[in-house]
N, C-alpha and C positions, 0 to 999 in steps of 0.2 A: 506494497497501500507505498509506504515514504516513497520507494523506486519512481510509483508513477506519481505522486504527487509532487515530486517533482523534476520529473518528466514533461509534465504537464506544466507546469512553472515557468519554466526552462522554454516551452515551448509559443507558453500565451509572449514570457518577455522578446522574446526572436519577433513574433508578429508586430508585436509594440516597435522595436526597436524597427523592422522596416516598414509598417507604416508609417513613422516617425522619416526618415529618409528618405522616401516615399514620395512622400509630399511634399518633402523642405522646400521652402519656397524659391524664389526662384531672387527675391531680393537678395538672397543672402551672399550667392555670387556663388563660384567652383568649390572654393574652397570648403566654406558650411557643406559643400552638399559630398565631397572626396570625407575628409571628416564623420559625414555621419552615413557611409558607404564603405568606411575603415572602423566605424565601430560594432555597426552588425557585420563582418567579417568578423570578427572579435568573440561577438555575442557566440558566435556560431562553433568562427572553432575552442572557443572553450565547451560549450555541447560536445565534440564531439572527446577531448582529450575530459571532459567527466561518466563519458559513457567510456574511455579506456580506465581510470581510476578506480569506476563499480565494476568488470571485471579483475581487474587486478585485487581488492578483494573480493573477491569472491572467487578467486584463486584463493588466497592466502586460509579462507573460512574454510574450505573446502579441505583443504589441508592439514588445518584445526581437526574438523570432522575428523579426518582419517590416524591421526595420529593419539584421538579421543577412544575412535572404537576398535584401534587392538588395544590401549589401555585397557581397558573392558573383558576382553578380551585371550590376556595375561594375570588378571585379576583374576576372573574369573576360573584359569588356568588353576593358578596359585591354592582357589579356596578348593578344588577338586580337591586338587594330595593334598593338604589339610587334611580333610578330611579321611581321604583310604592312610595313611597316615598314624591317622586315629586309628581306626581303625586294627590297625596294623599292630600298632602296642596293646587293641584287648585283647585283639587274636596270642597273642604269644603271652600277654599276661593270661589267659585261661585254656595257654597250652594244646592252642588249635592248629597247629604244625601247620596244618597239609590247607587250612583255609591261609595260614600264619605265611605257606611260601607263598603260594597268588598272588593274595597284598600284595607280599611284598615286589612277585615282578609286577607286578602292573604298576604298585610304583616306580618304579624302576624305567620301562614304559615311561609310563603320564614325566617322572623330569628328562626320560631324555626327546622331549615332543617340547617340554618346556624352553629348553635347549638351542633346540633350533628353534622354535616359535621368537625366543633370548634372539639368537643371530641373525635372526631376520631382521628380528626389529629393529636392532641393529642397525643395520643399511636401509632398511625403511624409515629410519630417521633422521640418519647423515642427507640422502634423497632429498624425504622432506628440506630440511635443515640448507640443506644450497636451494631445494624450489622458492624457501619462504626470503632467503635472503637473495637467490635475485627479483621477484616480485618485489622490496623491499628497492634492494639501487631501481628497478624502472619506474614505484614508483616518486620514490624519491624528484628520480630526474625529470617527469613528469610534473610533482607539483614546483617546479620552477621554472618549466617553462610556463605553468600556467599561473605564476605571479609576475613574470613579468610578462604577458599575455594582457593580462587585469590593467597591469599600470600604460600599459601600446594606449589601454579601450580609454583607461580616464585619462587622459592623456588628450586623447580623441573626441570627451564629448567635453571634457573641458575649453576647449580650440574652437568645442561648434558654437558653444554661450561666449 
């Protein structure tokens, strides 16, 4: 809903600026008309940059979601291993050797699965970290460009007045 509101506001603002640029009185002369057109172009460029920033933000949110899912799966595996270890301890204390052997085998298998999950998670974590760093660099670069464009548009609007 917020994205739609932002987009709608941008479209309305562009329409207002476009209308002002199109209806510029001829009394103002060519410099004022050029300044209005430059302001309109700056607004259109800012909208494009904003959509790019929103895409980068979405990418970061997606990576964070993947990391959270991986953490939840790992946490569930740890809980299962803890429950299995508790059952193994109970079986050993009650001298149920067969069940204890079966549970020990299951626990060893689960520990191996968890070790594999940790190895995969470590690699994925590094990939996610690199992806977030890249998104951050692009975001900062685009923010700087947008700031410069904003200053140029602001100056162009001042020149119209």
